[in-house]
N, C-alpha and C positions, 0 to 999 in steps of 0.2 A: 895482806892485801898492800902494795905498794902507794905513795898517794905524795905522784910527780910534784915538783917543789919550779914556780915557772920561774922562769930567766931573765931577766932583764931585757933581753929581745922577745923573749916569751911577747911580756906585756905590753910592751910596747905595740906587738901584731895586733893581740889583744885588744885594744883602746883602738887604731886606727881601723880594727872592725866594728867597735862599736857606735867610734863617731859615724861612723859611712849610716850605718843603722839608726841614730837618731836624728839625723838632717837629713839623709835623702829615706833611708827607710821607710815600715808599716812595723812601729812597734809593736807586740800584742797585751794589752795590761790583761795580770795574774787574778787581779780582784776585779767581778765583774761593775759595770754603768751605775752611777749611783743613780743615773736619770734613765735604765734599764727600765722601769714599771713606769714610768710618768710620760703621758701625749705631750707630740709634738705641738707648741702654742703656736694660734695664728698672729703670726708680729707680720707687718707691712713692712714697704721697701726700708725706710729708712731706721725702722726699728734694729730688719735686720741687717742690715751691714752693720749697725751699732754696735749690733749682737758681735756678728765678725769681726768686726775691729778690737773687741775683750777678749774675746776669747783666742784668736790671733796670736797679742800680746802675752797671756798665759803661754798659750802653748810656746812659746818664743820664751816665759822662764825657765817652763819646765825644760827648753833644751839646755839655756844657761845653767839651768842646776846640775843634769848631768853632765854637760863639764868640765864642771866643779868641781862634783863629786869626782868625777875620774883623776881631775888632776892634781886634787888632793888623796887620793884614793895609788896613786903612783907613789907621791915621794914619802906619803909615810912612813915613820919611824918604826911604830909598832902594827904587827899584824893585827892586834885585835881592834886596830882603830882603824886597821885594812878593811879589816872585814866590816864593821858593824858603818860607813860610808860605803861599801858598798851596796848592804844591803837599805839606808835607807835611801842610796838610786835605785834598788827594784821596783819600793814602793813611788818614786818618783817618776819610772819608763810609763806606773797606770794612770800616774796624771797626765803621761805624753799622750799615750794612746790614748784619752776619754775625751781630751780638747783637740787631737786630729779626727775622732769622732765629732764633735759638735760640727767642726769647722764646717765637713761634709755635711751633716744636717740641713748648713744655713748655704751651702751651695757657694762654698771660701772656698779658701786654701792659705799653707801656714805664710808665717812673713817669706820673700824670696831670700832675705843677711841671715838668716838659719848659720848657714855657713860660719860666717864673718861672727856672732855672735856666740858659735861655737870656739873657736877658738882661742878667745879672747877669753871666753871664762875659762877655760880650758888654762891658758897660763897663769891667768889669776888664780885658781884655785890652785894648781902645782906650786905658784909663790910662797901662798900660806902655809903650803905642805913644809916645805924647804925650812921654814922657819922655823916650825916645832910645831910637834900634835895637840900643844894645850892651845896655840892661835889657831893651826886649822880646824879641833873643832869650836874654836870663840868666830872665830870667821863663821862656820853654819849656823851658830846658835843667834848672829847678825843676821845674816842673810834668810834666817826660816823666819828670822819678825817684823825684818823688814819688809818679806814676802807677806804674812800675814795682814800686814795692815793695810801691803794693798788689794790682797783677796777681799779687807770687808770694806773697798771704798769699791770694787768691782761689783757686790753682790747688790748695796747699794744704788750704783748705776744702772743697772738691767731691767729692763721692763716688768712690771709687776704680775705678767701673765707666764714669765717667759721662768717656770718652775725647771725646766730637764739644765739649762744652765747653772743654773742655785743650785742642783743640789749637788753637779758636777762641782763648783768652784767652793761648799757650802763641804763636803769634804775634803776638797785640795784643803782646805782655811784647819782641821783638824790636824790634817797625818801634819802639817809642818809645827803647829803646835807640841806637836808629839815630838818632832825631829831636831827641834831646839832643845826641849826640855831634855833630849836623852842627850845628847853631846853637853849642855851642859853639868854635866850629871857625871858625865865620862870625863870631866877638869879645861871641857872649853874657857879662856878666862874673858873678860872683858876687853874688847881692843880700844885702844888708844884713840884721843885724838889728833889728824881731825878721818880717821877711814870710816867712820860709820858715817860723817857726810859725806865724804866721797861715793861712797859704796850708792848713796840712795842718791845723788846729780847723777850715775852710771843710769842709773834703774832709771827715772826719769828721761832720759836720752833715748835707753831703752822703748819704753812706754812708748812716747812720745812715735818713732819712727816705724816699729812695727804696727800700731795701729792703724797704718797705712800702708806700707810696701811689705 
């Protein structure tokens, strides 16, 4: 059986299709939501808006994660690295679907600026991959490290009774730790100053805006 090798044009078309699915589609999770067996908590209106803001931020973060991985995979030098990035992106699709589901349960919506977040993150991911696979994997390590800390903060800020959101974020956090460990094992290097700080500042800007818009 012959396996077709994708041309650069094929990869471009697949990437465009995936971008539309991420930003405007309804992604389907492979794994069931960690919140599936938990009851929907009783939240007052202030708590509902707050949790919706947090989950909108996390949904936008997963849109950015898809874009980063797509950009990195598109320019990866090594096929094994590309496959590793695409596998991690598949698990991030679960996160995207879980966050979208929780937003619907909260009678809320994703960020209206997700197309911009996707485009910017794709360019950043492609730039990291253009430098080289070790830098690209190092970018994954640093990104997931910062996301892990961000999720820990959100876990602390959730209303105590919201076990559904807590279950989703806890599983996402565990996955991000594993993604970082895997990227480090594959040769990801520590990013030089001031890149981690700039990444942190850009994430603060995204979180502040996505919480509200």
